[in-house]
C-alpha positions in Angstrom: -50.0 -24.5 -51.3 -46.3 -24.8 -50.5 -46.1 -21.6 -48.5 -49.0 -22.8 -46.2 -47.5 -26.3 -45.8 -44.2 -24.7 -44.8 -45.9 -22.4 -42.2 -47.8 -25.5 -40.8 -44.6 -27.4 -40.5 -42.8 -24.6 -38.7 -45.8 -23.8 -36.5 -46.0 -27.5 -35.4 -42.4 -27.1 -34.3 -43.3 -24.0 -32.2 -42.2 -21.2 -34.5 -44.2 -18.3 -33.1 -43.9 -16.1 -36.2 -45.2 -19.0 -38.4 -48.1 -19.5 -36.0 -49.0 -15.8 -36.2 -48.8 -15.8 -40.0 -51.1 -18.9 -40.1 -53.5 -17.0 -37.8 -53.5 -14.1 -40.4 -54.1 -16.6 -43.3 -57.0 -18.3 -41.5 -58.5 -15.0 -40.5 -58.3 -13.6 -44.1 -58.8 -16.8 -46.0 -55.5 -16.4 -47.7 -54.4 -19.7 -49.2 -56.6 -21.6 -46.8 -60.4 -21.8 -46.1 -61.3 -18.9 -43.8 -61.7 -20.2 -40.3 -61.8 -17.7 -37.4 -61.6 -20.4 -34.8 -58.5 -21.8 -36.4 -57.0 -18.2 -36.7 -57.7 -17.8 -32.9 -55.9 -21.0 -32.2 -52.7 -20.0 -33.9 -52.7 -16.5 -32.6 -53.1 -17.9 -29.1 -50.2 -20.3 -29.6 -47.9 -17.5 -30.7 -49.3 -15.1 -28.0 -48.5 -17.7 -25.3 -44.9 -17.6 -26.6 -44.7 -13.9 -26.1 -45.3 -12.5 -29.6 -46.7 -9.0 -29.0 -48.6 -8.8 -32.3 -50.3 -12.1 -31.5 -51.1 -11.0 -27.9 -52.7 -7.8 -29.2 -54.7 -9.7 -31.8 -56.0 -12.5 -29.6 -56.8 -9.8 -27.0 -59.1 -8.3 -29.6 -60.5 -11.7 -30.4 -61.4 -12.2 -26.7 -62.8 -8.7 -26.4 -65.1 -9.3 -29.4 -65.8 -13.0 -28.9 -64.2 -13.7 -32.3 -63.3 -17.3 -32.7 -63.3 -17.7 -28.9 -65.8 -17.1 -26.2 -66.1 -13.4 -25.3 -63.9 -12.8 -22.2 -63.0 -9.3 -21.2 -60.6 -10.5 -18.4 -58.6 -12.5 -20.9 -58.7 -9.7 -23.4 -57.2 -7.3 -20.8 -54.6 -9.9 -19.8 -53.3 -10.3 -23.3 -53.5 -6.6 -24.0 -51.3 -5.9 -20.9 -48.7 -8.4 -22.1 -48.5 -6.7 -25.5 -48.7 -3.2 -24.0 -45.7 -3.9 -21.8 -43.8 -4.8 -25.0 -44.7 -1.4 -26.5 -47.7 -2.3 -28.7 -49.5 1.0 -29.3 -52.8 -0.8 -30.2 -52.7 -2.9 -27.1 -51.7 0.1 -24.9 -54.8 1.9 -26.3 -57.2 -1.0 -25.8 -55.9 -1.7 -22.3 -56.3 2.0 -21.5 -59.9 1.9 -22.7 -60.7 -1.2 -20.7 -59.3 0.4 -17.6 -61.2 3.6 -18.4 -64.5 1.7 -18.7 -63.9 -1.0 -16.1 -64.2 -3.8 -18.6 -62.4 -7.0 -17.6 -60.5 -5.1 -15.0 -61.3 -2.9 -12.1 -61.9 0.7 -13.3 -58.8 2.7 -12.8 -58.5 6.1 -14.4 -54.9 6.7 -13.3 -53.8 3.5 -14.8 -55.9 4.2 -17.9 -54.2 7.6 -18.4 -50.8 5.9 -18.1 -51.5 3.5 -21.0 -53.4 6.0 -23.1 -50.5 8.5 -22.9 -48.1 5.8 -24.1 -50.3 4.9 -27.0 -51.1 8.5 -27.8 -47.4 9.3 -27.9 -47.1 6.7 -30.6 -49.8 8.6 -32.6 -52.7 6.2 -32.0 -55.8 8.4 -32.8 -58.3 6.4 -30.6 -55.9 6.8 -27.6 -55.5 10.6 -28.4 -59.3 11.0 -28.4 -59.8 9.0 -25.2 -57.0 10.9 -23.5 -58.6 14.1 -24.5 -61.7 13.1 -22.6 -59.6 12.6 -19.5 -58.1 16.1 -19.9 -61.6 17.5 -20.5 -63.0 15.9 -17.3 -59.8 16.2 -15.2 -59.7 12.4 -14.5 -56.9 10.0 -13.7 -54.8 12.5 -11.8 -54.9 15.0 -14.7 -55.8 18.6 -14.1 -58.6 19.8 -16.4 -56.9 21.2 -19.4 -59.0 22.3 -22.4 -55.9 23.3 -24.4 -54.6 19.7 -24.2 -58.0 18.4 -24.9 -58.1 20.5 -28.1 -54.6 19.6 -29.2 -55.3 15.9 -28.7 -58.6 16.0 -30.5 -57.1 17.9 -33.4 -54.3 15.3 -33.8 -56.8 12.5 -33.7 -59.3 14.3 -36.0 -56.6 14.8 -38.7 -56.4 11.0 -38.8 -60.1 10.7 -39.3 -61.2 9.9 -35.7 -64.9 10.5 -35.5 -65.0 10.9 -31.7 -62.4 13.6 -31.9 -64.2 15.4 -34.7 -67.4 15.4 -32.7 -65.6 16.7 -29.6 -64.0 19.5 -31.6 -67.5 20.6 -32.7 -68.5 20.9 -29.1 -65.2 22.6 -28.0 -65.7 25.3 -30.7 -69.5 25.5 -30.1 -69.0 26.0 -26.4 -66.0 28.3 -26.6 -63.9 26.2 -24.2 -60.5 27.4 -25.4 -61.2 30.4 -27.7 -64.3 32.5 -28.2 -67.3 30.6 -29.5 -66.9 29.7 -33.2 -70.0 28.4 -34.8 -68.4 28.2 -38.2 -65.6 26.0 -36.9 -68.1 23.9 -34.9 -70.1 23.4 -38.1 -67.0 22.3 -40.0 -66.2 19.6 -37.4 -69.8 18.4 -36.8 -70.2 18.1 -40.5 -67.0 16.0 -40.9 -68.2 13.8 -38.1 -71.8 13.6 -39.4 -70.5 12.5 -42.8 -68.8 9.6 -41.1 -72.0 8.6 -39.3 -71.7 10.2 -35.8 -75.2 10.3 -34.4 -74.3 13.0 -31.8 -72.7 15.1 -34.6 -75.8 14.7 -36.7 -78.0 15.9 -33.9 -75.8 18.9 -33.1 -75.3 19.8 -36.7 -79.1 19.6 -37.1 -79.5 22.1 -34.3 -77.0 24.5 -35.9 -79.1 24.5 -39.1 -82.3 24.7 -37.2 -81.1 27.7 -35.2 -79.0 29.4 -37.9 -75.8 29.3 -35.9 -72.7 29.5 -38.2 -74.9 28.8 -41.2 -78.1 30.0 -42.8 -81.2 28.6 -41.2 -82.3 25.5 -43.1 -85.1 23.4 -41.4 -85.1 20.8 -44.2 -81.5 20.1 -43.7 -82.0 19.9 -39.9 -84.8 17.4 -40.4 -82.7 15.4 -42.7 -80.0 15.2 -40.1 -82.4 14.4 -37.3 -83.8 11.6 -39.4 -80.4 10.1 -40.0 -79.8 9.9 -36.3 -83.3 8.8 -35.5 -83.0 5.9 -37.9 -80.2 4.7 -35.6 -82.6 4.8 -32.7 -81.3 7.9 -30.9 -84.2 9.1 -28.7 -83.2 12.7 -28.8 -83.2 12.7 -32.6 -86.6 11.1 -32.6 -87.8 13.8 -30.2 -86.3 16.5 -32.5 -88.2 15.1 -35.5 -91.4 15.7 -33.5 -90.6 19.1 -32.1 -88.0 20.5 -34.6 -86.0 21.8 -31.7 -83.8 20.5 -28.9 -80.8 21.5 -26.9 -77.4 20.1 -28.1 -76.0 16.9 -26.7 
């Protein structure tokens, strides 16, 4: 294919954009035989020349062990390079690694810094992760349930399951407004439909107890079974006893 040959020629001369595009082609099998190791090779070549998109991508490859050996430290290094160039995805992934102490020393303050930058660019995963920091008062942030609610709403509108599940808990517990089981039900159901085990358990408890909805033990059992099929011990317990506190 002429386009591939042209990219190969440019890449061999050190053209970073061509290297990145070859990485995409090998990753997707577009015009070439799919080859993840070859994709990683070209992404790394471009990343080492400073291309932010390639740095972010090869960071993910190292984090997942995709085409390269899994290496969280290398993942974090490449994410930082891309994050410093403004990549919202890399800022988010670096923030998460700092938040969890993966590949880097755990540092909530530094995590908040990068999550804020990514969240400001509208990245829903960063918004949901930052909401956790406001909920817990971590990383130099004061506890702020209003900010937690706002960020989770923004992320949930974009389909983020973690945020949907968190909203269910916020409304169920009445952290910002009075307890609102109907609103909790709405968000738990949205998250449950997307496969959230925690949402399935808590939604099952709402049906079991008749909070925000008519009691429906059959629906509760169905939800507990969905979660237990994924190995969640609390859901397995619920199936045996038909009742459990929320998680």
